[in-house]
N, C-alpha and C positions, 0 to 999 in steps of 0.2 A: 608415585602421586597420582591417585585415580584420576581419570577424566570424568567430566561432567557429562551427565545424561544430554542428549540433544534435544532442545524443543523442537516440535515440528510445527509449522503454521501453515494456515491455509491461505492462500493468496489469489487475487483475481486481477488480471494485468488488462488496463484500459485498452481500447482498439488503437489508439495512437502508439501504441508501443509494440516492437516487434513480437513474433511468435513465440512463447515460453522456452523453445528449444535453444534460443540463443542466448539464454541465461543458465549456463550450465551447471555452475555451481547450487544456484538456486533451486533450479529444476530437481535437481539431486537430493537435496536437503529438505526440501519442503514441499506441501501440496499445490502446486500452480496451475491456475486454468487462466485460458486467455478468452476474453469475452466475445470475439470475432470468431478466433480459429477451432475453441473448445466448445462454445457455448452457443456459436451461431447466433449472435446478436449484435453484429457488425450494425452500426448506424442507429442503435438504441439511444433514446434519450437518457442524460447523464443520471436522472431521478431513478431510472428501470435499473442502469448499472448498478448504483448504490442499492436499491430493493434486493438485486441477487445476490451482492456480495453481504448482505445483513441475513438473507434467507439462507445462506451456504456458509455463514460464518468465517467470511473472508475479509483480509485486509485489501483494500482497494491499491491497488499502484498506478499512479497515471501521470502523464506531463500537464494534463488540463487542469491545474490546481484553481484557476479562476472562477469556473462555474462549480466544481464541486465543494467549495470552501463555503458557499453560501446553503447547501444542504445538509451539512454535517450538524450533529446534536449528539449528545451524551448516548442515545440508543443506536447510533449508526456506528459501523466499523470505522476504524481508524482509516487514514487515508494516507500513503507515502507518496509525496510528490517529487518527483525527479526533475533535475534540471536538464532540459533537452540538449544540454552540451556535453553531458555525461556520454561515454562510450558505452557500447552494450556490456563489455568486459567491467568498466568502472562501475556501472550500475550493478552488475551482478554481485560484486565484491563489497559494496558499500550496504546494499540491502542485506546481504547474509552478516556483514559485521553489526548493522543495527538489529538485526532479528536476535542475535545471539545474547544482545543486552535488553531487550526489550521486557517488561514486566506485564505479567498477566494483565493487571487493569490499564494498560494502555492500548490494548486491543480494540477499544471502542471510544469514540470522540475525540481523538487526538488528528491534529496535522503532523506529519512529520516531513521536514523538509530535508532533502539531501542535494547538495550541489557539489560543484567541481572543486571547490577549495576544502572540500571533504567535512565541512561543517554540517552538524546534524542538529536540527532545530525541533524541539517538542513543545507543543503548545495544546492545552486543554482550551477548546474555541468555545464553549457555552458557558453562561452562569447562570445561576438559578433565576432570572428573569427571561432567559431564553435570549439573550443579547451575543451578539458576536463580540468575542473577545480575541484581539490580536496583538 
């Protein structure tokens, strides 16, 4: 049985996450940048971080979903919200698993939560009236 071609995604790690080298599999399979260590934008406002992700067509990975979920809309990149209880290895494996199943249309405007229980939730956040849907 022939193997499926691997889809390579662009990701931006928020500053609360460890450097990208701590996510070995993710770093090998995808184009991963860290907002602080690669982009030298440590301490940047959340809006600026999301703008950078949008400009570079990167999905944002963060622990800080509380503030980012207020900024997301149909035009912004999707956000992967990690539980802070995940180890680096667990996060590495779960993000890679998620990205294998991610559809092209889910790269924008979605909040994707990954928790220690292994449950992955995907939600479209904004309706046509520009109101937050949770």
